C-alpha positions as CSV (number, residue, x, y, z in Angstrom):
1,M,-58.8,-45.9,-70.5
2,F,-56.8,-48.3,-72.6
3,C,-53.3,-49.7,-72.2
4,P,-50.7,-47.8,-74.2
5,R,-48.9,-51.0,-75.1
6,C,-51.5,-53.6,-76.0
7,G,-54.7,-51.5,-76.2
8,H,-56.6,-53.6,-73.7
9,E,-59.2,-51.7,-71.8
10,I,-58.1,-50.6,-68.3
11,K,-60.4,-50.1,-65.5
12,N,-60.1,-47.3,-63.0
13,N,-57.5,-47.6,-60.2
14,Q,-55.6,-50.4,-61.9
15,K,-51.8,-49.9,-61.6
16,F,-50.9,-52.7,-64.1
17,C,-52.4,-53.9,-67.4
18,I,-53.9,-57.4,-66.7
19,N,-53.2,-58.3,-70.3
20,C,-49.5,-57.4,-70.8
21,G,-48.4,-56.2,-67.3
22,Y,-47.5,-52.7,-68.3
23,E,-47.0,-50.3,-65.4
24,L,-49.6,-47.7,-65.7
25,E,-48.5,-45.3,-62.8
26,K,-45.2,-44.5,-64.5
27,D,-47.0,-43.3,-67.6
28,I,-49.4,-41.2,-65.5
29,E,-46.5,-39.5,-63.6
30,N,-44.7,-38.7,-66.9
31,N,-47.9,-37.1,-68.1
32,N,-48.2,-35.0,-65.0
33,N,-44.6,-33.8,-65.2
34,I,-45.4,-32.1,-68.5
35,Y,-47.6,-29.7,-66.6
36,K,-44.8,-28.7,-64.3
37,K,-43.0,-26.9,-67.1
38,S,-43.0,-23.1,-66.9
39,Y,-45.0,-22.6,-70.1
40,Y,-47.8,-24.8,-68.6
41,K,-48.0,-22.8,-65.4
42,K,-51.1,-20.8,-64.8
43,P,-50.7,-17.1,-64.0
44,I,-50.6,-16.4,-60.3
45,K,-53.2,-14.0,-59.1
46,K,-51.8,-11.2,-56.9
47,N,-53.0,-11.1,-53.4
48,L,-54.2,-7.6,-52.7
49,E,-54.6,-8.2,-49.0
50,I,-52.0,-6.2,-46.9
51,D,-49.9,-8.2,-44.3
52,F,-50.0,-5.8,-41.4
53,H,-48.1,-8.2,-39.1
54,N,-45.0,-8.1,-41.4
55,I,-45.2,-4.3,-41.8
56,F,-45.3,-3.9,-38.0
57,N,-42.2,-6.1,-37.5
58,I,-40.4,-4.1,-40.1
59,L,-41.3,-0.8,-38.4
60,I,-40.1,-2.2,-35.0
61,K,-36.8,-3.2,-36.5
62,L,-36.3,0.3,-38.1
63,S,-37.2,2.0,-34.8
64,I,-34.6,-0.1,-32.9
65,I,-31.9,0.7,-35.5
66,T,-32.8,4.4,-35.4
67,F,-32.7,4.4,-31.6
68,V,-29.3,2.6,-31.5
69,I,-27.9,5.2,-33.9
70,L,-29.3,8.1,-32.0
71,A,-28.1,6.7,-28.7
72,G,-24.6,6.2,-30.2
73,I,-24.5,9.8,-31.4
74,I,-25.7,11.1,-28.1
75,G,-23.2,8.9,-26.2
76,I,-20.4,10.3,-28.3
77,K,-21.4,13.8,-27.6
78,I,-21.8,13.1,-23.9
79,F,-18.4,11.5,-23.8
80,N,-16.8,14.4,-25.7
81,N,-18.5,16.9,-23.4
82,Y,-17.4,14.9,-20.3
83,T,-13.8,14.6,-21.6
84,Y,-13.8,18.3,-22.4
85,S,-15.2,19.1,-19.0
86,S,-12.7,16.8,-17.3
87,I,-9.8,18.5,-19.2
88,N,-11.1,22.0,-18.2
89,L,-11.5,20.8,-14.6
90,D,-7.9,19.5,-14.5
91,R,-6.6,22.7,-16.0
92,S,-8.6,24.8,-13.6
93,K,-7.2,22.7,-10.7
94,Y,-3.7,23.2,-11.9
95,E,-4.2,26.9,-12.3
96,S,-5.5,27.1,-8.7
97,Y,-2.1,25.6,-7.6
98,L,-0.3,28.3,-9.6
99,E,-2.4,31.0,-7.8
100,D,-1.6,29.5,-4.4
101,P,1.8,27.8,-4.6
102,S,1.7,27.0,-0.9
103,S,-1.1,24.4,-1.7
104,I,1.3,22.4,-3.9
105,P,1.7,19.1,-2.1
106,E,5.0,18.3,-0.4
107,L,6.5,14.8,-0.2
108,T,7.1,14.3,3.5
109,Q,8.6,11.6,5.7
110,P,5.7,9.2,6.6
111,E,4.9,8.1,10.1
112,S,2.6,5.3,9.0
113,L,1.7,3.4,5.8
114,Q,-1.5,5.3,5.4
115,D,0.3,8.6,5.7
116,L,2.6,7.5,2.9
117,I,-0.2,6.4,0.6
118,K,-2.2,9.6,1.1
119,N,0.8,11.9,0.7
120,L,2.2,10.0,-2.3
121,K,-1.2,10.0,-4.1
122,D,-1.4,13.8,-3.7
123,V,2.1,14.3,-5.1
124,Q,1.5,12.0,-8.0
125,N,-1.7,13.7,-9.0
126,F,-0.1,17.1,-9.0
127,L,2.9,15.8,-10.9
128,V,0.5,14.6,-13.7
129,L,-1.0,18.1,-13.8
130,Y,2.4,19.7,-13.9
131,L,3.7,17.5,-16.7
132,K,0.5,17.9,-18.7
133,Y,-0.2,21.6,-18.4
134,S,3.0,23.4,-17.3
135,D,4.6,25.8,-19.7
136,D,8.1,24.9,-18.4
137,S,10.7,23.5,-20.8
138,S,11.0,19.8,-21.3
139,E,14.3,19.9,-19.5
140,D,12.7,21.4,-16.4
141,K,9.9,18.8,-16.5
142,A,12.4,16.0,-16.9
143,K,14.3,17.3,-13.9
144,V,11.2,17.3,-11.7
145,F,10.2,13.8,-12.9
146,D,13.7,12.5,-12.3
147,N,13.6,14.0,-8.8
148,Y,10.3,12.1,-8.2
149,R,11.9,8.8,-9.3
150,Q,14.8,9.4,-7.0
151,Q,12.4,9.8,-4.1
152,L,10.8,6.5,-5.1
153,L,14.2,4.8,-4.7
154,K,14.3,6.1,-1.1
155,I,10.7,4.9,-0.5
156,E,11.8,1.4,-1.6
157,A,14.0,1.3,1.4
158,F,11.0,1.4,3.7
159,S,10.7,-2.1,5.2
160,N,8.6,-3.9,7.8
161,D,11.2,-2.8,10.4
162,N,10.4,0.9,10.1
163,L,7.1,1.3,8.3
164,L,5.3,-1.9,7.4
165,K,4.7,-2.9,10.9
166,E,1.2,-4.4,10.7
167,D,1.2,-8.1,11.3
168,I,-0.9,-10.6,9.4
169,K,-2.8,-12.4,12.1
170,N,-0.3,-11.2,14.7
171,S,2.6,-13.1,13.1
172,L,5.3,-12.4,10.6
173,P,5.6,-14.6,7.5
174,Q,8.2,-17.3,7.7
175,T,7.6,-19.2,4.5
176,R,6.9,-18.3,0.9
177,K,3.3,-19.2,1.2
178,E,2.8,-17.0,4.2
179,F,4.7,-14.1,2.5
180,L,2.4,-14.3,-0.5
181,K,-0.6,-14.0,1.8
182,C,1.1,-11.0,3.4
183,A,1.9,-9.5,0.0
184,K,-1.7,-9.9,-1.1
185,Y,-2.8,-7.9,2.0
186,Y,-0.4,-5.0,1.5
187,N,-0.5,-4.9,-2.3
188,K,-4.2,-4.2,-2.3
189,E,-3.5,-1.1,-0.2
190,L,-0.4,0.0,-2.1
191,A,-1.8,-0.5,-5.7
192,P,-3.3,3.0,-5.9
193,V,0.1,4.6,-5.6
194,G,2.1,2.1,-7.7
195,L,3.9,0.3,-4.9
196,K,4.2,-3.4,-3.9
197,I,6.2,-5.4,-1.4
198,V,8.9,-7.9,-2.1
199,S,10.7,-10.2,0.2
200,D,14.4,-10.1,1.1
201,T,16.6,-13.1,1.7
202,A,14.3,-14.2,4.5
203,Y,10.6,-14.1,3.9
204,A,10.0,-12.5,7.3
205,K,11.8,-9.4,6.0
206,Y,10.2,-7.4,3.2
207,H,10.4,-3.9,1.7
208,L,8.6,-1.7,-0.8
209,K,9.1,-1.8,-4.5
210,E,8.0,0.4,-7.4
211,D,5.3,-1.1,-9.7
212,Y,6.8,-0.2,-13.1
213,R,3.4,-0.8,-14.9
214,F,1.8,1.9,-12.7
215,T,4.6,4.4,-13.4
216,Y,4.3,3.9,-17.2
217,K,0.5,4.1,-17.2
218,K,0.4,7.1,-14.9
219,F,3.2,9.2,-16.5
220,G,4.2,7.6,-19.8
221,Q,2.2,9.9,-22.0
222,Y,3.5,13.1,-20.4
223,V,7.3,12.5,-20.4
224,T,9.8,12.6,-23.3
225,S,9.6,9.9,-26.0
226,D,12.9,8.2,-24.9
227,M,11.8,8.2,-21.2
228,K,8.4,6.8,-22.2
229,A,10.2,4.0,-24.1
230,Y,12.3,3.3,-21.1
231,L,9.3,3.2,-18.7
232,Y,7.6,0.9,-21.1
233,L,10.7,-1.4,-21.2
234,R,10.7,-1.6,-17.4
235,A,6.9,-2.2,-17.3
236,K,7.3,-5.0,-19.9
237,H,9.9,-6.8,-17.8
238,K,8.4,-5.9,-14.4
239,D,8.9,-9.2,-12.6
240,E,11.8,-9.8,-10.2
241,F,14.3,-12.1,-12.0
242,L,16.0,-13.7,-9.0
243,E,14.4,-15.2,-6.0
244,N,15.7,-16.3,-2.6
245,G,18.8,-18.4,-2.9
246,G,19.9,-16.9,-6.2
247,Y,17.7,-19.0,-8.4
248,L,15.9,-17.6,-11.4
249,A,12.4,-16.4,-10.8
250,T,11.8,-16.2,-14.6
251,T,12.5,-18.6,-17.4
252,P,15.8,-18.4,-19.5
253,K,13.5,-17.4,-22.4
254,E,12.3,-14.3,-20.5
255,M,15.9,-13.4,-19.5
256,N,17.0,-13.9,-23.1
257,K,14.4,-11.3,-24.2
258,R,15.0,-9.0,-21.3
259,I,18.8,-8.8,-22.0
260,A,18.3,-8.3,-25.7
261,N,15.7,-5.6,-25.2
262,Y,17.7,-3.6,-22.8
263,E,20.8,-3.8,-24.9
264,K,18.9,-2.7,-28.0
265,F,17.5,0.3,-26.1
266,A,21.0,1.2,-24.9
267,M,22.4,1.0,-28.5
268,D,19.4,3.0,-30.0
269,N,19.4,5.7,-27.3
270,E,23.0,6.5,-26.6
271,N,22.1,10.1,-25.7
272,F,19.4,9.2,-23.3
273,E,19.8,11.1,-20.0
274,K,19.5,8.0,-18.0
275,I,21.6,5.7,-20.2
276,S,23.9,4.8,-17.3
277,E,20.9,3.5,-15.4
278,V,19.9,1.4,-18.4
279,K,23.4,0.0,-18.6
280,D,23.3,-0.8,-14.9
281,Y,20.1,-2.8,-15.3
282,L,21.6,-4.5,-18.4
283,Y,24.7,-5.5,-16.3
284,V,22.6,-6.8,-13.4
285,Y,20.4,-8.9,-15.7
286,T,23.3,-10.3,-17.7
287,F,25.3,-11.0,-14.6
288,G,22.4,-12.6,-12.8
289,Y,21.4,-14.7,-15.7
290,I,25.0,-16.0,-16.3
291,F,25.7,-16.8,-12.7
292,A,22.2,-18.0,-11.5
293,N,22.4,-20.9,-9.2
294,D,20.2,-22.9,-11.6
295,R,23.0,-22.7,-14.1
296,Q,25.6,-23.6,-11.6
297,E,23.8,-26.5,-9.8
298,M,21.6,-27.7,-12.7
299,K,18.7,-28.4,-10.4
300,A,15.7,-26.5,-11.4
301,I,16.7,-25.8,-15.0
302,K,18.6,-28.3,-17.1
303,N,21.9,-27.4,-18.8
304,K,20.5,-28.0,-22.3
305,T,17.8,-25.4,-21.7
306,F,20.3,-22.7,-21.0
307,K,22.4,-23.7,-24.0
308,K,19.3,-23.7,-26.2
309,W,18.5,-20.1,-25.3
310,D,22.1,-19.1,-25.4
311,K,22.3,-20.3,-29.0
312,K,19.1,-18.5,-29.8
313,F,20.4,-15.3,-28.4
314,I,23.4,-15.5,-30.7
315,K,21.2,-16.3,-33.6
316,N,18.5,-13.7,-33.0
317,N,20.8,-10.8,-32.0
318,K,23.6,-10.7,-34.6
319,N,24.5,-7.1,-33.7
320,S,24.8,-7.8,-30.0
321,K,28.1,-6.9,-28.3
322,L,27.3,-9.6,-25.7
323,T,27.8,-12.4,-28.3
324,P,31.3,-13.3,-26.9
325,I,29.8,-14.0,-23.5
326,F,27.0,-16.2,-24.8
327,S,29.3,-18.0,-27.2
328,K,31.6,-18.7,-24.3
329,M,28.7,-20.1,-22.3
330,V,27.7,-22.4,-25.2
331,T,31.1,-23.8,-25.7
332,S,32.1,-24.0,-22.0
333,A,31.2,-27.1,-20.1
334,N,31.8,-25.5,-16.6
335,G,30.7,-22.0,-17.3
336,I,32.8,-18.9,-17.1
337,S,34.3,-17.1,-14.1
338,T,33.5,-13.6,-13.0
339,N,36.9,-12.4,-14.2
340,Q,36.2,-13.8,-17.7
341,F,32.8,-12.1,-17.6
342,D,34.3,-8.7,-16.7
343,N,36.8,-9.1,-19.6
344,L,34.1,-10.0,-22.1
345,Y,31.4,-7.5,-21.0
346,P,31.7,-4.6,-23.4
347,Y,29.8,-1.8,-21.7
348,E,30.8,0.8,-19.1
349,Y,28.9,0.0,-16.0
350,E,28.6,0.2,-12.2
351,K,29.1,-3.1,-10.5
352,M,25.9,-2.7,-8.4
353,L,22.6,-1.1,-9.2
354,E,22.8,0.4,-5.7
355,S,25.1,3.0,-7.1
356,I,22.1,5.0,-8.5
357,R,20.2,4.9,-5.3
358,P,20.3,7.9,-3.0
359,I,22.2,7.2,0.2
360,N,20.1,9.5,2.3
361,G,16.7,8.0,3.2
362,E,15.0,11.3,4.1
363,L,12.4,12.3,1.5
364,E,12.8,15.6,-0.2
365,D,10.2,18.1,-1.5
366,I,10.4,17.5,-5.2
367,F,8.4,20.7,-6.0
368,I,10.3,23.2,-3.9
369,D,12.1,24.8,-6.9
370,L,8.8,25.1,-8.8
371,R,7.1,26.6,-5.8
372,K,9.9,29.1,-5.3
373,D,9.8,30.2,-8.9
374,L,6.0,30.6,-8.8
375,I,6.3,32.7,-5.6
376,K,8.9,34.9,-7.3
377,E,6.6,35.5,-10.2
378,I,3.4,36.3,-8.4
379,S,4.8,37.9,-5.2
380,N,6.7,41.1,-4.4
381,V,7.8,39.7,-1.0
382,G,11.5,40.4,-0.6
383,Y,12.9,37.4,1.2
384,K,16.1,38.2,3.0
385,Y,17.3,35.2,5.0
386,V,16.7,31.5,5.4
387,Y,16.9,29.6,8.7
388,S,17.5,25.8,8.9
389,Q,16.0,24.3,12.0
390,T,18.1,21.2,11.7
391,E,21.4,23.0,11.4
392,G,20.5,26.0,13.5
393,M,22.1,28.2,10.8
394,W,21.1,31.3,8.8
395,A,21.9,31.9,5.2
396,P,21.2,34.8,2.7
397,F,18.2,34.1,0.4
398,S,18.9,33.9,-3.3
399,D,17.5,32.1,-6.4
400,A,20.1,29.4,-5.8
401,T,19.2,28.9,-2.1
402,K,18.2,25.3,-1.4
403,I,14.9,25.2,0.6
404,S,14.5,22.1,2.7
405,K,11.4,20.9,4.6
406,D,12.7,22.5,7.9
407,S,13.5,25.8,6.4
408,L,12.0,29.1,7.6
409,L,12.2,32.3,5.6
410,I,12.0,35.9,6.7
411,A,11.0,39.0,4.6
412,N,10.9,42.7,5.5
413,N,7.5,44.0,6.6
414,D,6.3,47.6,6.8
415,Q,7.0,47.9,10.6
416,G,10.7,47.7,10.4
417,G,10.9,44.0,11.2
418,F,10.5,40.6,9.5
419,D,7.6,38.3,8.7
420,V,8.2,34.6,9.0
421,Y,7.3,32.2,6.2
422,N,7.5,28.4,6.1
423,N,9.2,26.2,3.5
424,K,6.2,26.5,1.2
425,F,6.6,30.3,1.2
426,K,3.4,30.6,3.2
427,K,3.2,33.4,5.8
428,T,3.0,32.3,9.4
429,N,1.7,34.2,12.4
430,Q,5.3,34.9,13.6
431,T,7.2,38.1,13.3
432,I,10.7,39.3,14.3
433,N,10.5,42.8,15.6
434,I,13.5,45.1,15.3
435,Q,13.4,48.4,17.2
436,N,15.2,51.7,16.7
437,N,16.3,51.1,13.1
438,G,18.4,48.1,14.0
439,Q,21.1,46.9,11.6
440,V,20.9,43.2,10.6
441,I,24.1,41.4,9.9
442,L,25.0,37.7,9.3
443,K,28.0,36.4,11.2
444,R,29.1,32.8,11.3
445,G,25.7,31.5,10.3
446,Q,23.9,33.5,12.9
447,L,21.6,36.5,12.5
448,L,22.7,39.5,14.6
449,I,20.9,42.8,15.2
450,Y,22.9,45.9,16.1
451,N,21.0,48.7,17.8
452,P,22.8,52.0,17.3
453,Q,20.8,53.9,19.9
454,C,21.7,51.7,22.9
455,L,24.9,50.2,21.5
456,Q,23.7,46.6,22.0
457,I,24.2,43.6,19.8
458,S,21.5,40.9,19.9
459,K,21.1,37.5,18.3
460,V,17.9,36.1,16.7
461,D,17.4,32.9,18.6
462,Y,15.0,30.0,17.7
463,S,13.6,27.6,20.3
464,Y,10.4,25.7,20.8
465,G,9.1,26.8,17.4
466,N,9.4,30.5,18.0
467,F,12.0,33.3,17.3
468,S,13.2,35.6,20.0
469,I,15.9,38.3,20.3
470,K,18.6,37.8,22.9
471,V,21.1,40.6,23.9
472,L,24.7,39.3,23.7
473,S,27.3,39.6,26.4
474,S,30.8,40.9,25.8
475,K,32.1,37.3,25.7
476,E,29.5,36.3,23.2
477,I,30.2,39.3,21.0
478,R,33.9,38.3,20.8
479,T,32.9,35.0,19.2
480,Y,31.5,36.9,16.2
481,F,34.1,39.7,16.2
482,P,37.3,38.0,17.4
483,D,39.7,40.7,16.1
484,V,37.9,43.6,17.7
485,L,38.6,44.9,21.2
486,I,35.4,45.7,23.1
487,I,35.0,48.9,25.2
488,N,32.0,49.0,27.6
489,V,31.1,52.7,27.9
490,D,29.2,51.9,31.1
491,N,32.5,51.5,32.8
492,I,33.9,54.9,31.6
493,G,33.7,57.9,33.9
494,N,34.3,61.6,33.5
495,N,38.1,61.1,33.6
496,P,39.9,59.9,30.4
497,V,40.4,56.2,30.1
498,Q,43.6,54.8,28.8
499,V,43.6,51.8,26.4
500,T,46.8,50.0,25.5
501,K,47.2,48.9,21.9
502,E,48.9,45.6,21.2
503,T,49.2,46.0,17.4
504,E,49.9,48.9,15.1
505,K,46.4,48.7,13.7
506,Q,43.6,47.8,16.0
507,S,39.7,47.8,15.8
508,Y,37.4,48.7,18.6
509,M,33.8,48.4,19.4
510,L,31.8,50.5,21.9
511,I,29.0,48.7,23.7
512,S,26.6,49.3,26.5
513,H,24.6,46.7,28.4
514,A,22.8,49.4,30.5
515,G,20.7,50.3,27.5
516,S,21.3,54.0,27.7
517,N,20.4,56.3,24.8
518,F,23.4,57.2,22.7
519,D,21.5,58.5,19.7
520,G,23.4,61.3,18.0
521,Y,26.9,60.7,19.5
522,I,29.9,61.4,17.3
523,L,33.6,60.7,17.5
524,H,36.5,63.3,17.5
525,S,40.1,62.3,17.5
526,D,43.7,63.5,16.8
527,I,43.9,61.5,13.6
528,P,41.3,60.2,11.1
529,L,39.7,57.0,12.4
530,G,38.9,54.1,10.2
531,Q,35.1,53.3,10.0
532,E,34.2,49.6,10.3
533,E,30.9,47.8,9.4
534,L,28.9,49.1,12.4
535,S,28.6,52.7,13.5
536,N,30.0,51.8,17.0
537,M,33.2,50.3,15.4
538,F,36.3,52.2,14.5
539,S,40.0,51.4,13.9
540,I,43.2,53.2,14.8
541,N,46.3,52.7,12.6
542,T,49.3,54.4,14.2
543,I,51.9,53.8,17.0
544,E,51.4,57.3,18.3
545,T,49.1,58.1,21.2
546,V,45.6,59.0,20.1
547,N,43.0,60.9,22.1
548,V,39.4,60.2,21.2
549,E,36.3,62.1,22.4
550,W,32.9,60.5,22.1
551,I,30.4,63.3,22.7
552,P,26.8,64.1,21.8
553,A,26.4,66.1,18.6
554,S,23.9,68.5,20.2
555,G,22.3,69.1,23.6
556,D,23.5,68.0,27.0
557,G,24.8,64.5,27.5
558,K,27.6,62.6,29.0
559,Q,31.0,62.9,27.4
560,Y,33.6,60.1,27.0
561,F,37.3,60.6,26.7
562,I,39.6,57.7,25.7
563,T,43.4,57.7,25.2
564,F,44.9,55.0,23.0
565,I,48.6,54.2,23.5
566,T,50.8,51.5,22.0
567,N,53.4,49.3,23.6
568,I,55.0,48.2,20.4
569,K,58.7,48.9,20.1
570,E,59.9,51.1,17.3
571,S,62.6,48.7,16.3
572,T,60.0,46.0,15.7
573,I,58.0,48.3,13.6
574,Q,61.0,49.5,11.6
575,T,62.0,45.8,10.9
576,N,58.5,45.1,9.7
577,N,58.5,48.1,7.5
578,N,61.9,47.2,6.0
579,Q,60.6,43.7,5.3
580,N,57.5,45.1,3.7
581,L,59.7,47.4,1.5
582,Q,61.9,44.5,0.5
583,D,58.9,42.4,-0.3
584,N,57.5,45.2,-2.4
585,S,60.8,45.7,-4.2
586,T,61.0,42.0,-5.1
587,T,57.5,42.0,-6.3
588,N,58.1,45.0,-8.5
589,T,61.3,43.4,-9.9
590,N,59.5,40.2,-10.8
591,N,56.7,42.2,-12.5
592,N,59.3,44.1,-14.5
593,N,61.0,40.9,-15.6
594,Q,57.7,39.5,-16.7
């Protein structure tokens, strides 16, 4: 090899020319780079050997992908089948309630917390089925759901004084920390039915409260769209906004949003059936926010924080009718008075939210009307009368009859008496037996039975959970027939009996406490007798003496003769008649003039 510069012979492994110092490695590298060009590359021989390892890995990956896809498809089918089965199961369960309306749960007054939870859970589950599957109109469903919400307001009145009596470690909470511990204990039990506990002015006193999130989640998809939006609004602003002492439990920013959202809902849903309730809440939130102790005392929240959000309310809610109030708060150094607030507040409202709460704390059966309608459709039972255990009074049964929890109903049976049903229209083992074709009448809220064969009047009495029939004395009969003179035929002999009349027209009743058989007896008299509501009652309308015979229509039997005379003076009668004629003449003259 020779040096490319001077031509001097180069020995092997020399890096530089010893004659001129030329760097030989650089030249060698340049020569080698020439062979790196694509056109100097030698053709690559294909490797015909198969890489089984790579193929196996590819097959494993494809198998996994296929398995995941198949599992997904199967999972979707299983989920759809489960959902379909669940829907069918729910519908079947609802239809079973329709077939047996007495099985529809009733909301009852609880004796313990556990009783309340169990009972309320049953009611809520049926309410979901009713709202979901019932063919009733949306108005009827809304009425039932509103009744449920009204009962929740009553439940909220239950406190640790009358229901929540379990102590936490044998002591009542006295501080906020102790109350939170108590609330944690109770709320875990109450969560399944959408309730929680909140403290009153003193932490040792607490009561139940509706969990708005639960109500929205449980029933929101089954109610009307505006009610759903309202439930969502309440769930969104679920937290109590005031704490003990009148201080804000939420931030001014949250109150700002809450007031704006409630006002927007009120403006967008003027025809909402519960719009007055929305306005009540709006009033309470606005009033509480304006007159919170934080704003008055400037302790927990600085004045500039309130003004900041008051200004933002004005800026963000240009269509708000509450702008004058917030503007006044921004420009006023000392705030505004309650009178100024009332003058500036633009909505019609009730001063306190308590106005929408039921006064009576007794829980009502929210499904009673539904149960009654179902019974009417599937049953041919002819209910006649309803008895209230609390009032001790009877009333005729009709579609408009209000059935309470203590109500008992009676219906005709095939034996001439009555079968007794409870408030769920379920037949009990009690019966009211009426003998000898007795006539049932309702007098002064009491159920009376007249027996025409023995001339006795009895009262259906209720005591110790059972009905009984009690024969009434003459004195007791007069309380139900005060204008009727009573004649006891047991005291009449073979000789005629004289009865003195006190008025021109007088009603009489024949009775017998001996229980003799008077079947088939008829009355004969000198003049026609007026027939009253019972067969043993008649009236005489004359001042003349009247002879009456009461005799058996056929066969042998005792005969009764009664002479009725009057002690009314004829002058008195004539004066009364003239007065009546004068009154009639005046009436006719007035009618002619008209």
